[in-house]
C-alpha positions as CSV (number, residue, x, y, z in Angstrom):
1,M,2.3,12.1,18.4
2,N,-1.5,12.7,18.5
3,L,-3.1,12.8,15.1
4,V,-5.9,15.2,14.2
5,E,-8.3,15.2,11.3
6,I,-7.9,18.2,9.0
7,A,-10.0,17.3,6.0
8,R,-12.4,14.6,4.6
9,F,-12.6,13.5,1.0
10,P,-15.2,11.4,-0.8
11,D,-12.5,9.1,-2.3
12,R,-8.9,8.0,-2.0
13,I,-7.7,9.9,-5.1
14,L,-8.6,13.3,-3.7
15,G,-7.2,12.4,-0.3
16,E,-3.9,11.4,-2.0
17,L,-3.7,14.7,-3.9
18,A,-4.1,16.6,-0.6
19,R,-1.6,14.4,1.1
20,G,0.9,15.0,-1.7
21,R,0.3,18.8,-1.4
22,L,1.2,18.6,2.3
23,A,4.2,16.4,1.5
24,A,5.5,19.1,-0.8
25,D,5.5,21.4,2.3
26,G,7.3,18.8,4.4
27,I,4.1,17.9,6.4
28,E,3.6,14.2,7.1
29,A,0.0,13.1,6.7
30,E,-1.9,9.8,6.8
31,L,-5.1,8.7,5.2
32,F,-7.6,6.8,7.2
33,D,-10.8,4.8,6.3
34,E,-9.8,4.4,2.7
35,G,-11.5,1.0,2.5
36,F,-14.8,2.4,3.6
37,A,-14.7,5.1,1.0
38,A,-14.4,2.4,-1.7
39,L,-17.8,1.1,-0.6
40,G,-19.5,4.4,-1.6
41,L,-21.2,5.0,1.7
42,G,-21.2,8.8,1.4
43,V,-20.2,10.5,4.7
44,L,-19.6,7.2,6.4
45,G,-17.3,6.3,3.5
46,S,-15.2,9.4,3.4
47,V,-11.4,9.3,3.6
48,R,-9.9,11.3,6.6
49,L,-6.7,13.2,6.2
50,M,-4.8,13.2,9.5
51,V,-1.7,15.1,10.6
52,G,0.2,15.5,13.8
53,E,-1.5,18.1,16.0
54,N,1.6,20.3,15.9
55,D,1.3,20.5,12.1
56,A,-2.5,21.0,11.9
57,A,-2.5,24.8,11.5
58,A,0.2,24.7,8.7
59,A,-1.6,21.8,7.0
60,R,-5.0,23.6,7.0
61,H,-3.2,26.7,5.6
62,A,-1.5,24.7,2.9
63,L,-4.9,23.2,1.8
64,G,-6.7,26.6,2.1
65,A,-9.0,25.1,4.8
66,E,-8.6,27.8,7.4
């Protein structure tokens, strides 16, 4: 399964909230770069929310990011 980025967040907490929202809709998601976000590096330190490419449209819709 190929993963695609659907959103970026400035910290892990916001990423986890979005991941939980997707889980409520049955969409599996993963957070990437959590360690870098803890360093406070701005854009370089953001947390990326990734989903399978087949779930990308539904995930964006669930997060209101269409």
